[in-house]
VOGU-3710 file (C-alpha; in Angstrom, 3 decimals, decimal comma):
1> xxxxxxxxxx> -295,832/164,070/235,913  -297,349/167,067/236,238  -300,683/168,432/234,836  -300,740/171,223/232,539  -302,079/174,566/234,148  -302,897/175,958/230,529  -301,810/176,062/226,851  -300,923/178,338/223,975  -302,300/177,123/220,514  -300,826/179,591/217,802
11> xxxxxxxxxx> -300,335/182,622/219,287  -299,984/185,569/217,016  -299,605/189,143/217,526  -299,039/192,167/215,273  -299,349/196,067/216,032  -299,664/197,742/212,845  -297,541/196,122/210,390  -295,307/195,079/212,734  -295,529/191,326/213,967  -294,282/190,638/217,138
21> xxxxxxxxxx> -295,143/187,191/218,051  -295,640/184,317/215,386  -297,305/181,037/215,418  -296,100/180,271/219,556  -297,801/177,253/220,764  -296,572/175,588/223,949  -298,039/174,074/227,541  -297,117/174,701/230,978  -297,314/172,916/233,850  -299,412/173,079/236,741
31> xxxxxxxxxx> -297,029/174,428/239,686  -293,884/174,771/237,562  -291,886/178,065/237,214  -291,379/178,837/233,140  -289,140/181,794/231,824  -289,140/183,307/228,683  -286,265/184,872/227,301  -285,208/186,927/223,866  -283,915/190,177/222,876  -285,558/193,752/224,138
41> xxxxxxxxxx> -288,932/194,361/221,875  -289,256/190,684/220,741  -292,470/190,720/222,796  -292,193/189,191/225,749  -294,723/191,554/227,365  -297,019/191,551/224,982  -297,242/187,119/225,535  -297,737/188,039/229,205  -300,458/190,616/228,297  -302,111/187,601/226,654
51> xxxxxxxxxx> -301,509/184,957/228,929  -303,397/187,165/231,361  -306,302/188,213/229,212  -305,472/192,228/228,629  -304,472/191,707/225,441  -306,531/189,479/222,781  -304,037/187,691/220,231  -304,856/188,027/216,190  -304,731/184,586/215,900  -304,505/181,622/217,907
61> xxxxxxxxxx> -305,870/181,287/221,731  -305,089/180,671/225,623  -306,875/177,405/226,967  -306,713/176,973/230,543  -306,484/179,917/232,016  -310,495/181,071/231,625  -311,143/182,630/235,528  -308,453/181,422/237,618  -306,929/184,282/239,774  -303,512/185,941/238,232
71> xxxxxxxxxx> -301,628/188,056/240,327  -298,660/190,348/238,370  -295,312/191,615/239,211  -294,088/194,364/236,994  -290,628/195,669/236,860  -291,269/198,751/238,030  -293,353/198,223/241,597  -296,064/200,073/241,084  -297,373/200,948/244,437  -300,061/203,230/245,348
81> xxxxxxxxxx> -298,071/206,297/247,131  -301,653/207,749/249,011  -301,370/204,312/250,542  -299,001/202,810/253,014  -297,203/199,164/252,592  -299,751/197,674/254,869  -302,615/199,207/253,125  -301,405/198,113/249,298  -301,333/194,798/250,175  -304,939/195,383/251,700
91> xxxxxxxxxx> -306,161/197,163/248,835  -305,670/193,959/246,087  -306,525/191,595/249,268  -309,766/192,931/251,166  -312,237/191,271/248,605  -310,321/188,096/248,103  -309,168/187,331/251,895  -311,685/186,883/255,287  -311,582/189,962/257,252  -310,283/187,927/260,135
101> xxxxxxxxxx> -307,136/186,710/258,240  -306,193/189,745/256,386  -303,806/191,591/258,983  -302,143/188,240/259,576  -301,821/187,582/255,739  -300,062/190,505/255,502  -297,571/190,478/258,521  -296,568/186,948/257,274  -295,830/188,228/253,456  -294,377/191,341/254,444
111> xxxxxxxxxx> -292,069/189,952/257,097  -290,835/187,131/254,832  -289,441/189,736/252,298  -287,883/191,314/255,835  -290,056/194,529/254,678  -292,585/194,050/257,943  -290,522/197,344/259,477  -292,100/199,516/256,972  -295,828/198,124/257,482  -296,828/202,021/258,047
121> xxxxxxxxxx> -294,473/203,765/256,115  -295,961/205,413/252,658  -293,824/203,521/249,614  -292,399/207,366/248,445  -290,078/206,973/251,843  -288,857/203,877/250,740  -286,033/202,808/248,642  -285,961/201,124/245,276  -285,027/197,972/246,735  -287,397/198,630/249,448
131> xxxxxxxxxx> -290,777/199,195/246,986  -289,554/196,184/245,063  -289,964/194,059/247,923  -293,172/195,539/248,676  -294,565/194,855/245,197  -293,125/191,138/245,560  -294,835/190,614/248,803  -298,290/191,926/247,596  -297,839/189,899/244,629  -297,564/186,722/246,612
141> xxxxxxxxxx> -299,941/187,143/249,060  -302,757/187,667/246,323  -304,142/183,885/246,295  -303,783/183,553/242,575  -303,300/180,392/240,455  -300,991/182,060/237,841  -298,332/184,638/238,215  -296,886/186,357/235,739  -293,428/187,851/236,431  -292,396/190,961/233,785
151> xxxxxxxxxx> -288,301/191,320/234,600  -289,152/192,296/238,528  -285,193/191,993/239,721  -283,983/193,884/236,377  -283,274/196,994/238,004  -281,685/195,599/241,193  -278,027/195,169/241,704  -276,657/191,567/242,056  -277,088/191,136/245,854  -280,210/192,741/246,181
161> xxxxxxxxxx> -281,111/190,274/243,351  -280,141/187,187/244,812  -281,927/187,844/248,454  -284,916/188,305/246,308  -285,158/185,536/244,224  -283,703/183,488/247,492  -286,902/184,830/249,236  -289,320/184,272/246,550  -288,030/180,101/245,657  -288,743/179,668/249,238
171> xxxxxxxxxx> -292,147/180,981/249,409  -293,037/179,531/246,155  -292,373/176,634/247,199  -293,830/176,822/250,787  -297,310/177,532/248,663  -296,397/176,764/244,678  -298,541/178,079/242,005  -297,691/178,081/238,293  -295,178/181,262/237,529  -294,080/182,634/233,987
181> xxxxxxxxxx> -291,521/184,648/234,160  -290,055/186,954/231,356  -286,434/187,899/231,512  -283,474/188,980/229,599  -280,621/187,545/231,738  -280,466/183,922/231,401  -278,889/183,209/234,893  -282,020/184,478/236,087  -284,002/182,060/234,686  -281,848/179,334/234,975
191> xxxxxxxxxx> -281,412/179,563/239,446  -285,324/180,193/239,024  -287,368/178,117/236,533  -287,874/174,534/235,668  -288,115/175,212/231,905  -286,446/177,752/229,807  -288,318/179,062/226,368  -285,535/181,106/224,163  -287,078/183,556/221,783  -285,969/185,149/218,811
201> xxxxxxxxxx> -286,432/188,767/217,734  -289,570/189,931/216,875  -291,492/187,999/214,979  -291,145/186,185/217,659  -290,782/182,398/217,556  -289,464/179,552/220,232  -285,516/179,176/219,322  -285,077/176,788/221,758  -286,450/174,488/224,923  -284,256/173,782/227,729
211> xxxxxxxxxx> -285,618/171,616/230,743  -283,773/172,498/233,501  -283,316/169,450/235,863  -280,549/170,824/238,050  -282,078/170,536/241,949  -282,911/173,981/243,083  -280,940/173,714/246,034  -277,632/172,791/243,862  -278,028/175,988/241,806  -275,983/178,584/242,941
221> xxxxxxxxxx> -274,603/180,990/240,617  -271,200/179,660/240,434  -272,536/176,148/239,969  -270,374/174,504/236,938  -273,553/172,808/235,816  -275,235/176,015/235,438  -272,948/178,195/233,799  -272,176/175,682/231,002  -275,982/176,208/230,642  -275,737/179,961/230,735
231> xxxxxxxxxx> -273,083/179,862/227,806  -275,166/178,004/225,783  -278,489/180,226/226,550  -276,508/183,184/225,937  -274,939/181,979/222,475  -278,303/181,437/221,258  -279,524/184,866/222,445  -276,681/186,087/220,576  -277,069/184,231/217,380  -280,474/185,899/217,155
//
């Protein structure tokens, strides 16, 4: 049985008179991928910020994160345009990886994301999909215990989304870490996650919790078992 990586206890957050999160409590298992699904504006990004320690909850606490290294993958790539692709990775890695390992680590993750040919290219010369590959390589190359993903596949076309999710899972399987994924797409959550939490509109509470027992090799977009779960979760979101 997996150990608990961290826990949320009674997390509540408001912005002025608007309450966005209401008494959220759950445990996240070590090296699991946990997805949060919910309507736009329900507080999913706020929840990630609280887990990362970037925002404080009004009530409740996050335990078990402490000083653990965290990497963050956003919907937009957030690359440094004045640095090359390789330099973007080196910028976040240089204080955490021995110098003699740095270049090899950068090459490995760029190769895995099929973007190695652009190591010396500046981000402004890349397509949107290429930029997101670089951002994913950077997030995965960072030696974190916890990876937070804020709708990183949202703006991608279906073929590229599937390719990046497949690459991501391959790298995660080779070097597991605990992952929190925020998304609005049930299929995306079901293809990636071990557990899925469906949130209500704000103030967000947990509406349902699904443990995904389908082995990942069997999780294809057209698999009947996955489609049935997708329909169930989609219905829950619509009824929000």
